C-alpha positions as CSV (number, residue, x, y, z in Angstrom):
1,M,-8.0,7.3,-2.9
2,K,-6.2,4.4,-0.7
3,R,-8.3,1.8,-0.7
4,S,-11.2,0.4,-2.8
5,S,-14.2,2.2,-1.3
6,S,-15.4,3.2,2.0
7,S,-18.4,1.2,1.9
8,P,-18.7,-2.4,3.4
9,R,-18.5,-4.0,-0.1
10,V,-15.5,-6.5,1.1
11,R,-14.9,-5.8,4.8
12,L,-13.2,-9.0,5.5
13,A,-9.7,-8.5,4.5
14,A,-7.6,-6.6,7.0
15,C,-4.6,-6.0,4.6
16,G,-7.2,-4.5,1.8
17,V,-6.1,-3.1,-1.5
18,I,-2.7,-2.3,-0.4
19,A,-1.7,-6.2,-0.5
20,L,-3.0,-6.2,-4.0
21,L,-0.1,-3.4,-4.9
22,A,2.7,-6.1,-3.2
23,A,2.1,-8.2,-6.2
24,C,5.2,-9.2,-7.5
25,N,7.9,-7.4,-9.5
26,T,8.3,-9.1,-13.3
27,K,10.5,-6.6,-15.0
28,K,13.0,-9.7,-15.5
29,P,11.1,-12.7,-16.7
30,D,14.1,-14.7,-17.2
31,T,14.4,-14.5,-13.7
32,E,10.8,-14.0,-12.1
33,T,9.1,-16.3,-13.7
34,A,8.9,-20.5,-13.1
35,S,7.3,-23.2,-14.9
36,V,4.8,-25.5,-12.4
37,G,7.0,-27.5,-10.5
38,A,10.2,-25.5,-11.0
39,A,12.2,-24.8,-8.0
40,A,12.8,-20.8,-7.4
41,P,16.4,-19.7,-7.2
42,T,17.8,-19.7,-3.9
43,S,18.4,-15.9,-3.9
44,T,16.7,-13.4,-5.5
45,A,16.1,-9.6,-5.3
46,K,12.6,-9.4,-6.0
47,I,9.6,-12.0,-5.1
48,W,9.2,-14.9,-7.7
49,L,6.3,-15.1,-9.9
50,T,5.4,-18.4,-10.6
51,T,3.2,-19.2,-13.6
52,S,3.6,-22.0,-16.5
53,S,2.4,-19.4,-19.2
54,D,4.0,-16.2,-20.6
55,E,0.1,-15.3,-21.8
56,A,-0.5,-15.3,-18.4
57,R,2.3,-13.3,-17.0
58,T,1.8,-11.0,-19.3
59,L,-2.0,-10.5,-18.9
60,Y,-1.1,-10.2,-15.0
61,T,1.2,-7.5,-15.2
62,K,-1.2,-5.7,-17.3
63,G,-3.9,-5.9,-14.6
64,R,-1.1,-5.5,-11.8
65,A,-0.4,-1.9,-13.4
66,L,-4.1,-1.1,-13.6
67,A,-4.6,-2.2,-10.0
68,E,-2.0,-0.4,-8.7
69,Q,-3.9,2.9,-9.8
70,L,-7.3,0.9,-8.1
71,K,-9.0,0.3,-11.4
72,A,-10.1,-2.7,-9.9
73,H,-12.9,-3.6,-12.3
74,D,-10.6,-3.6,-15.1
75,A,-7.4,-5.0,-13.5
76,R,-10.3,-7.9,-12.3
77,Q,-11.0,-8.9,-16.1
78,L,-7.3,-9.3,-16.7
79,F,-6.5,-11.5,-13.8
80,E,-9.4,-13.5,-14.8
81,Q,-7.7,-13.9,-18.1
82,A,-4.6,-14.8,-16.6
83,A,-5.8,-17.0,-14.6
84,A,-8.0,-18.9,-17.6
85,K,-4.7,-19.3,-19.0
86,D,-3.0,-20.9,-16.2
87,P,-5.5,-22.3,-13.6
88,S,-2.7,-23.2,-11.1
89,F,-1.2,-19.3,-10.9
90,A,-1.7,-18.7,-7.4
91,L,-1.0,-14.7,-7.6
92,A,-4.0,-14.1,-10.0
93,H,-6.4,-15.7,-7.3
94,Y,-5.0,-13.9,-4.8
95,N,-5.4,-10.4,-6.9
96,L,-8.7,-11.7,-8.0
97,A,-9.8,-11.9,-4.4
98,L,-8.3,-8.3,-3.6
99,T,-10.5,-6.9,-6.9
100,S,-13.4,-8.8,-6.0
101,A,-16.8,-6.7,-5.6
102,T,-18.3,-9.0,-3.2
103,A,-17.2,-10.6,-0.3
104,K,-18.4,-14.0,-1.5
105,D,-16.2,-13.6,-4.7
106,F,-13.3,-12.4,-2.8
107,L,-13.7,-15.3,-0.1
108,Q,-14.0,-18.2,-3.1
109,Q,-10.7,-16.2,-5.0
110,L,-8.7,-16.4,-1.5
111,N,-9.6,-20.3,-0.9
112,Q,-8.2,-21.1,-4.4
113,A,-5.2,-18.8,-3.7
114,V,-4.6,-20.7,-0.3
115,A,-5.1,-24.2,-2.1
116,L,-2.4,-23.2,-4.6
117,A,0.0,-21.5,-2.2
118,D,2.5,-24.3,-1.6
119,K,2.8,-24.8,-5.4
120,A,4.1,-20.8,-5.6
121,S,7.4,-19.0,-4.9
122,E,8.3,-18.5,-1.0
123,G,7.4,-14.8,-1.6
124,E,3.9,-15.4,-2.8
125,R,3.2,-17.9,-0.4
126,L,3.8,-15.5,2.5
127,M,1.7,-12.8,0.5
128,I,-1.4,-15.2,0.3
129,L,-1.0,-16.3,3.8
130,A,-0.9,-12.7,5.2
131,L,-4.3,-12.0,3.3
132,Q,-5.5,-15.4,4.8
133,A,-4.8,-14.3,8.0
134,G,-6.3,-10.8,7.8
135,N,-9.5,-12.3,6.5
136,N,-9.3,-14.4,9.8
137,A,-9.2,-11.7,12.0
138,D,-5.6,-12.4,13.2
139,P,-3.5,-8.7,12.2
140,T,-0.7,-9.6,14.3
141,K,-0.1,-13.0,12.1
142,A,-0.3,-10.8,8.8
143,L,2.0,-8.7,10.1
144,A,4.3,-11.1,11.2
145,Y,4.1,-12.8,7.3
146,T,4.9,-9.7,5.9
147,E,7.5,-8.8,7.8
148,E,8.9,-12.1,7.3
149,L,8.6,-11.4,3.5
150,V,10.4,-8.1,3.8
151,A,13.1,-10.0,5.5
152,K,13.3,-12.2,2.7
153,Y,13.2,-10.1,-0.2
154,P,14.6,-6.5,1.3
155,Q,15.0,-5.4,-2.5
156,D,11.8,-5.8,-3.4
157,E,9.8,-2.1,-3.5
158,R,6.6,-3.9,-3.3
159,A,7.2,-6.1,-0.1
160,H,8.2,-2.9,1.6
161,F,5.0,-1.4,0.6
162,L,3.1,-4.3,1.6
163,L,4.5,-4.0,4.7
164,A,3.8,-0.2,5.2
165,G,-0.1,-1.4,4.7
166,A,0.4,-3.8,7.4
167,Y,1.6,-1.2,9.5
168,L,-1.0,1.2,8.7
169,G,-3.5,-1.1,9.7
170,Q,-2.0,-1.4,13.3
171,Q,-1.9,2.5,13.1
172,E,2.1,2.7,13.6
173,Y,2.5,5.5,11.2
174,D,6.2,6.4,11.9
175,K,7.1,2.6,10.9
176,A,4.8,2.8,7.7
177,I,6.2,5.9,6.5
178,D,9.7,4.2,6.7
179,E,8.8,1.1,4.9
180,L,7.5,3.8,2.3
181,K,10.5,5.6,2.3
182,Q,12.4,2.3,1.3
183,S,10.2,1.2,-1.3
184,I,10.7,4.5,-2.8
185,A,14.5,4.4,-2.7
186,I,14.5,1.0,-4.3
187,N,12.4,2.2,-7.0
188,P,11.6,6.1,-7.3
189,G,9.2,5.7,-9.9
190,F,6.9,3.4,-8.0
191,S,4.0,5.8,-7.7
192,P,1.5,3.9,-5.2
193,A,4.3,4.2,-2.7
194,Y,3.8,8.1,-3.0
195,N,0.4,7.6,-2.4
196,T,0.3,5.9,0.8
197,L,2.8,8.0,2.0
198,G,0.4,11.0,1.7
199,Y,-2.0,8.8,3.6
200,A,0.8,8.1,5.9
201,Y,1.5,11.6,6.9
202,R,-2.4,12.6,7.2
203,P,-2.9,11.3,10.6
204,L,0.1,12.6,12.1
205,E,-1.8,15.8,10.9
206,N,1.6,16.4,8.6
207,Y,-0.2,18.1,6.0
208,A,2.5,19.8,4.0
209,E,4.3,16.5,3.8
210,A,0.9,14.8,2.9
211,E,0.2,17.2,0.0
212,K,4.1,17.1,-0.9
213,A,3.8,13.1,-1.5
214,F,0.2,13.6,-3.2
215,K,1.7,16.0,-5.8
216,K,4.5,13.7,-6.4
217,Y,2.2,11.1,-7.5
218,I,0.3,13.4,-10.0
219,D,3.6,14.2,-11.4
220,L,4.6,10.2,-12.1
221,V,1.1,9.5,-13.3
222,P,-0.7,12.2,-14.8
223,D,-3.2,10.1,-17.0
224,D,-4.6,8.3,-14.3
225,P,-7.5,8.9,-12.1
226,N,-6.4,8.4,-8.4
227,P,-3.5,10.6,-8.1
228,Y,-6.1,13.5,-8.3
229,D,-8.7,11.6,-6.2
230,S,-6.0,11.3,-3.3
231,Y,-5.2,15.0,-3.3
232,A,-8.8,15.6,-3.7
233,E,-9.3,13.9,-0.2
234,L,-6.7,16.0,1.0
235,L,-8.3,18.6,0.5
236,M,-11.8,17.9,1.6
237,K,-9.9,16.9,4.7
238,T,-8.6,20.5,5.3
239,G,-12.1,22.2,4.5
240,R,-11.2,23.1,1.1
241,F,-14.4,21.5,-0.5
242,D,-15.0,23.3,-3.6
243,E,-11.3,22.8,-4.7
244,S,-11.5,19.0,-3.3
245,I,-14.5,18.7,-5.8
246,A,-12.9,20.2,-8.9
247,Q,-10.0,17.5,-8.4
248,Y,-12.8,14.9,-8.1
249,R,-14.2,16.1,-11.3
250,K,-10.9,16.0,-12.9
251,A,-10.4,12.3,-11.8
252,L,-14.0,11.5,-13.6
253,S,-13.1,13.0,-16.8
254,I,-10.3,10.7,-16.9
255,D,-12.2,7.6,-15.8
256,P,-16.1,8.3,-15.7
257,H,-16.3,4.9,-13.8
258,F,-13.9,5.8,-10.8
259,S,-16.4,5.1,-8.0
260,N,-14.7,6.5,-5.3
261,S,-14.8,9.9,-6.9
262,F,-18.5,10.2,-6.6
263,V,-18.9,8.9,-3.3
264,A,-16.6,11.8,-2.3
265,I,-17.8,14.6,-4.3
266,A,-21.2,13.5,-2.6
267,S,-19.0,14.0,1.1
268,N,-18.0,17.3,-0.1
269,L,-21.3,18.4,-0.7
270,M,-22.7,16.9,2.5
271,Y,-20.5,18.9,4.3
272,Q,-21.6,22.0,3.0
273,G,-24.9,21.3,3.6
274,K,-26.0,20.1,0.4
275,H,-27.8,16.5,1.3
276,D,-30.3,16.4,-1.7
277,Q,-27.2,17.1,-4.0
278,A,-25.3,14.6,-2.5
279,I,-27.8,11.8,-2.9
280,A,-28.2,12.6,-6.3
281,E,-24.1,12.4,-7.1
282,V,-24.2,8.9,-5.7
283,Q,-27.5,7.9,-7.8
284,K,-25.0,8.6,-10.6
285,L,-22.6,5.8,-9.4
286,F,-25.6,3.2,-8.7
287,D,-27.2,4.2,-12.3
288,G,-23.6,3.4,-14.3
289,A,-22.5,1.2,-11.9
290,R,-20.7,-1.8,-13.5
291,D,-20.7,-4.5,-10.8
292,D,-22.4,-5.3,-7.4
293,G,-19.6,-3.5,-5.9
294,D,-20.5,-0.3,-7.1
295,R,-24.3,-0.5,-6.6
296,R,-23.4,-1.3,-2.7
297,L,-21.1,1.3,-2.2
298,A,-23.7,3.7,-4.1
299,R,-26.7,2.6,-1.4
300,F,-24.4,2.5,1.7
301,T,-23.1,6.1,0.5
302,Q,-26.7,7.3,0.4
303,A,-27.5,5.8,3.9
304,L,-24.9,7.4,5.5
305,I,-26.2,11.0,3.9
306,Y,-29.5,10.4,5.1
307,V,-28.1,9.5,8.6
308,D,-26.0,12.8,8.6
309,A,-29.2,14.5,7.5
310,G,-31.2,13.0,10.7
311,K,-33.5,10.8,8.3
312,T,-33.3,7.2,9.7
313,A,-35.9,5.8,8.1
314,K,-34.6,6.8,4.7
315,A,-31.2,5.6,5.6
316,M,-32.5,2.1,6.5
317,E,-34.4,2.1,3.2
318,A,-31.1,2.5,1.6
319,M,-29.7,-0.3,3.7
320,Q,-32.3,-2.6,2.6
321,Q,-31.8,-1.8,-1.0
322,E,-27.9,-2.6,-0.3
323,Y,-29.0,-5.8,1.4
324,A,-30.8,-7.0,-1.7
325,V,-27.9,-6.6,-4.0
326,G,-26.1,-9.3,-1.6
327,A,-29.0,-11.1,-0.9
328,K,-29.7,-12.0,-4.6
329,I,-26.2,-14.4,-4.7
330,A,-26.4,-15.1,-0.9
331,D,-23.5,-13.2,-0.1
332,T,-23.7,-13.7,3.5
333,A,-20.5,-12.2,4.6
334,S,-21.8,-8.7,3.0
335,M,-25.4,-9.7,4.0
336,S,-24.2,-10.0,7.6
337,A,-22.2,-6.4,7.3
338,D,-25.2,-4.9,6.3
339,H,-27.4,-6.0,9.3
340,V,-24.3,-5.0,11.8
341,A,-24.6,-1.4,9.8
342,M,-28.6,-1.4,10.2
343,G,-28.4,-2.4,13.8
344,N,-26.0,0.5,14.2
345,I,-28.5,3.0,12.8
346,Q,-31.1,1.7,14.6
347,L,-28.6,2.1,18.0
348,D,-28.1,5.8,16.9
349,A,-31.9,6.1,16.8
350,W,-32.4,5.1,20.4
351,K,-34.3,1.5,19.1
352,P,-32.0,-0.5,21.2
353,D,-34.4,-3.8,20.6
354,E,-34.5,-3.5,16.9
355,A,-30.6,-3.0,16.9
356,Q,-30.1,-6.4,18.6
357,K,-32.0,-7.9,16.1
358,H,-29.9,-7.0,13.5
359,F,-26.8,-7.9,15.2
360,T,-28.3,-11.1,16.0
361,H,-29.2,-12.0,12.3
362,A,-25.7,-10.8,11.7
363,L,-24.1,-13.4,13.9
364,D,-26.6,-15.9,12.7
365,L,-25.5,-15.7,9.1
366,V,-21.7,-16.1,9.8
367,T,-22.1,-19.1,12.4
368,A,-24.3,-20.5,9.4
369,S,-22.0,-19.9,6.6
370,S,-19.0,-22.0,5.5
371,Q,-16.5,-19.3,6.2
372,S,-13.6,-20.5,8.3
373,A,-13.9,-21.1,12.2
374,D,-11.6,-17.8,13.3
375,V,-13.8,-15.4,11.1
376,K,-16.8,-17.4,13.1
377,Q,-14.8,-17.1,16.1
378,D,-14.4,-13.4,15.8
379,A,-17.5,-12.5,14.5
380,K,-18.9,-14.4,18.3
381,L,-16.3,-11.8,19.5
382,A,-17.7,-9.0,18.1
383,N,-21.2,-9.7,19.4
384,H,-20.2,-8.8,22.5
385,Y,-19.3,-5.3,21.7
386,D,-22.5,-5.2,20.1
387,R,-24.5,-6.5,23.0
388,G,-22.5,-4.3,25.4
389,R,-23.4,-1.1,23.3
390,V,-27.3,-1.9,23.4
391,A,-27.0,-2.8,27.3
392,L,-25.7,0.7,27.5
393,A,-28.4,2.0,25.3
394,K,-30.9,0.4,27.9
395,K,-29.0,1.7,30.6
396,D,-28.3,-1.4,31.8
397,L,-24.6,-0.6,33.2
398,A,-24.3,-4.5,35.1
399,T,-24.7,-6.3,31.2
400,A,-22.8,-3.7,29.3
401,K,-19.9,-4.0,31.9
402,S,-19.9,-7.5,31.6
403,E,-20.0,-7.7,27.9
404,A,-17.2,-4.9,27.8
405,A,-15.0,-7.3,29.8
406,E,-15.6,-10.5,27.8
407,Y,-15.1,-8.3,24.5
408,L,-11.5,-7.2,25.8
409,K,-10.7,-10.6,27.1
410,G,-11.2,-12.2,23.9
411,A,-9.6,-9.2,22.0
412,E,-6.3,-9.5,24.1
413,A,-6.4,-13.3,23.8
414,R,-6.5,-13.0,20.0
415,H,-3.8,-10.3,19.7
416,N,-6.5,-8.0,17.8
417,S,-5.2,-4.6,18.4
418,F,-8.2,-3.1,16.2
419,R,-10.7,-4.9,18.8
420,I,-8.7,-3.9,21.5
421,R,-9.2,-0.2,20.6
422,Q,-12.8,-1.0,20.1
423,A,-12.9,-2.5,23.4
424,H,-11.4,0.4,25.5
425,E,-13.8,2.6,23.3
426,L,-16.6,0.7,24.8
427,A,-15.4,1.1,28.2
428,G,-15.0,4.7,28.1
429,T,-18.4,5.4,26.6
430,I,-19.5,3.2,30.0
431,A,-17.7,5.5,32.0
432,L,-18.7,8.3,30.4
433,Q,-22.4,7.4,31.3
434,E,-21.6,6.8,34.8
435,K,-19.9,10.0,34.9
436,Q,-16.6,8.6,35.7
437,F,-15.1,11.3,33.7
438,D,-11.3,10.7,34.2
439,Q,-11.8,6.8,33.8
440,A,-13.8,7.5,30.5
441,I,-10.6,9.7,29.5
442,S,-8.5,7.3,30.2
443,E,-10.0,4.5,28.7
444,L,-10.8,6.3,25.5
445,G,-7.4,7.4,25.2
446,Q,-6.6,3.9,24.2
447,A,-9.0,3.7,21.7
448,T,-8.6,4.9,17.6
449,Q,-7.8,8.5,17.8
450,Q,-8.5,9.3,14.5
451,D,-11.8,8.4,15.0
452,P,-14.2,11.2,15.3
453,Y,-16.9,9.4,17.9
454,V,-14.0,8.7,20.0
455,I,-12.6,12.1,20.0
456,Y,-16.4,13.5,20.4
457,S,-17.0,11.2,23.4
458,T,-13.6,12.6,24.7
459,A,-14.7,16.1,24.4
460,L,-18.2,15.1,26.1
461,A,-15.5,13.6,29.4
462,Y,-13.8,16.7,29.3
463,E,-17.2,18.9,29.6
464,G,-18.2,16.9,32.2
465,K,-15.2,17.4,34.0
466,G,-16.3,21.2,33.7
467,D,-13.2,22.0,31.4
468,K,-15.3,23.5,28.3
469,A,-12.1,24.8,26.5
470,K,-10.5,21.3,26.1
471,A,-14.4,19.8,25.3
472,K,-14.7,22.7,22.9
473,E,-11.4,22.1,20.7
474,L,-12.0,18.5,20.7
475,A,-15.4,18.6,19.9
476,W,-14.6,20.8,16.9
477,K,-11.9,18.6,15.8
478,A,-14.4,16.2,15.6
479,A,-17.2,18.0,13.9
480,S,-14.7,18.9,11.2
481,A,-12.5,15.8,10.5
482,N,-14.0,15.8,7.0
483,I,-13.1,12.2,6.4
484,L,-14.7,10.0,3.9
485,P,-17.6,9.4,5.7
486,T,-18.3,6.7,8.3
487,L,-21.2,5.7,10.2
488,H,-19.5,6.4,13.4
489,Y,-18.8,10.0,12.0
490,V,-22.0,10.8,10.9
491,F,-23.7,9.6,14.1
492,I,-21.6,12.6,16.0
493,R,-20.8,14.9,13.0
494,T,-23.9,17.3,13.9
495,D,-23.9,17.4,18.0
496,A,-20.3,17.7,17.8
497,K,-20.3,21.0,15.5
498,R,-22.6,22.5,18.3
499,I,-20.4,22.1,21.0
500,G,-17.3,22.7,18.8
């Protein structure tokens, strides 16, 4: 598993769990621990850890060890204890944000870390600012902070690891691989780097190197669940479903609460056409949930499976149940994300008016919230994408084009590469509906090439041009992506199979 989940439990942080693993090295407490107010050394190979409490440091390092194997629930308890021992421990709050079960808690802990950042070391401050920038939908600034981190701490394996994560977010896979190799060169026993290296090779379709990295990861930490989970995901990707399930079961035998493995077993079953078994598998996660994050993840995954089975009403029911989890604690960020997901499901079901209602609710929740001005501005920008797709579903091409143009303009102004790629996706689907197939191919070629929806849309463009061979090739690639499912994937998987 590369990240905490594929659900919308916390969709705000661009850096994700990878940022968590960049926590500073504390192998030398005499040089890496400072009392509050003490100055960090002018030159240090590792990122300075600022805490006034030896107990807090010990709890933190134990939590870090768990977090590095993505045991977020267990790690969070130790980070909470560390923060209690030293309330000014900025990095404890930073990690509490990244191991949060809900978006609401994520934002609270991130704000606390930001408030304490000026009391922390320069390395910690850069980490916190990078996470804040990612949350504020400014990946360019987040990347700049992370590059500065590596420039100042070139001998810290976790700094290189964090930069690799930032490059992965930008889809600069070769750069990510280079950073991970530097991390490994500094510390050959740093197991998370091998895990992420496997994921970096995957989008390049270098499955042999990905498998080698995952197997090295298993060798280094054979008693942790995540190495088997990550290797299982590669097996699923390559269509080896039964072998994949066996590896996921092995992960669960080590940690029965390792939530992603439940989701992934269900995904394998879904790809085998066993939707009822898949739903039952995810129900196990819900029944044994230890926090709201697991509950939301279970319901969202069930919604995905229902969409794949063509059961829109059941999918919406599962989403409403997920929404209720967030509404119970007034988690407006999660509630907004749920409305976006429900709008997407209704749009896929050719109910554009119902979809628009959900998209409007999503924006209203963010606008009325206490989130930052940057987050609110990004939500308003994203609404152009949603409104453009609604207009396209209504065959209102003039409005669709206008919204797409506004979306691209805003994305470029914010230097947000994710939204720029998404704007090209929207422009490509508009051109496809207009039967401007060459234009569609050009626009879609600038969208996310790892998204099965984009690949399938490109297949339709080639089919429109009369190139049936290319259409079949791309449709099959989309249909057999075999990733941890997303809404974009389940929307097109069945149709793509028919062409491919």
